[in-house]
Each structure stands twice: as structure tokens, then as C-alpha cells.
N, C-alpha and C positions, 0 to 999 in steps of 0.2 A: 637298642641301647646305642647311644651316640657319645663318644668320648668317655670320660670317667664318671659321669653322673649316672646313677642308677634310675631306672624308670620306676615310678611310684605306681603300685597297683591301685586301681580305682576302688574305693570302698563304697559299699552300698549301705542303705539304712532301711530298716523296717520299723513301723510304728505299731505298738501294742497297747491295749488298755489292760490294766491290772486292777482287779477288784479284790480287796482283802476282807475276810470275814472272821468273826470270833466264833468260839464254840457255843456261846450262849445265844447268838443271833446269826444263824446261817441264812436268813432271808434278806437282810439288809446289810450291805457292805459298810464298814466303818471308814473305808478310804478307797478312793479310786484315783489312779494316776496314769498318765500316758508316759510310756517309756520308749525312747528311740534306741534301737539296737544297731550298732555298727558292725559290719562284717565284710570280709573280703570275698570275692567270687570263689566259689568252691567250698566255702565254710557254711555250716548250718546255722541259719538264723534261729531255728527252733531250739537248738542246743544252747545258744547264747541267752535266749529269754528264760529257758528253764534253769540255767545256772544262776541268773540274776534272781529269779523268784525263790530258788532254794536258799540262796544267801539271805534274802529278805526274811524268810521264815526262820532261819537260824538266829538272826539278829533280833527279831521281835517275837517273843514267846506268846503274845496275845493273838497272833495270826494263826487261825485254825485251818483255813482253807483259802486258796487263791484261784480265781477264775481269770483266764487270759483270753482276749479276743482281739481281732484286728478290724472291727467295724468302724464306721465313721463317727459313731457317738459313744459316749461313756457307757451306756447300757446297751447290750446287744438286743437286736430285734427279736431273736429267738435263740434257742439253745444250740442250733446248728452253727452259729457264728463262733461259739466258744472253741478255741483251738487247744487249750490245755487246762487241766484241773489238777491242782496240787493240794494235798491234804495231809494232815498229821495222822489220819486214820485211813488205812487201806480200804478201798471200796471199788466196785466195778466201775470202770471209766476214769479213775484217777490216774494221773500221769506218774506220780511218784509218792512215796511216803517219806516224810521228814522225821 
């Protein structure tokens, strides 16, 4: 730090694909969007995306399940690319229950 100006911490970004599903159609997403999460070094980018997805589910009651991945395309090549699964119903492998 030099003088009276504070040094600004460098922020990082992580890109995630978020696919939203309804209860009636868990095979085809009704919406897919790319979300950039900004975080500071030492903060958890996973915690930030989970918080965002949880709020998304609280705001939209039609969302039954959310799949999150960080691949290059909207649709993951395989299930191993999925980083988080959020659902209104608890099941093995889900990240959280809303």
C-alpha cells in the first residue's frame, strides 16, 4: 500500500451453465443460461453459485431442479461435468433441498 489509497483486491470470475427443469419434464430443460460468478481470492466460487441458484429457485416456483456445470457448451458432454444438482426433493447426489 502506498500513500492513502487502498489496494484493490483482484477479483476472479468463474463461468457456469445453469439448466432449469420443471417437475413435469425432468428430461428437457425449460431454460439454460450462463452465469458469471465474481469472487475474491480465498472465497468459494461454489458457495457463490449455490447461493445464486438457491435464490433462483426461491423466486421461481416452477423450477423443480437445477443442474450446474462448467463445460464449454450449454449441454454437458456427460454427467461427470455436472458440478451441482439442486432439487426441491431430496435424493442421493443432490446438493441441497429448497
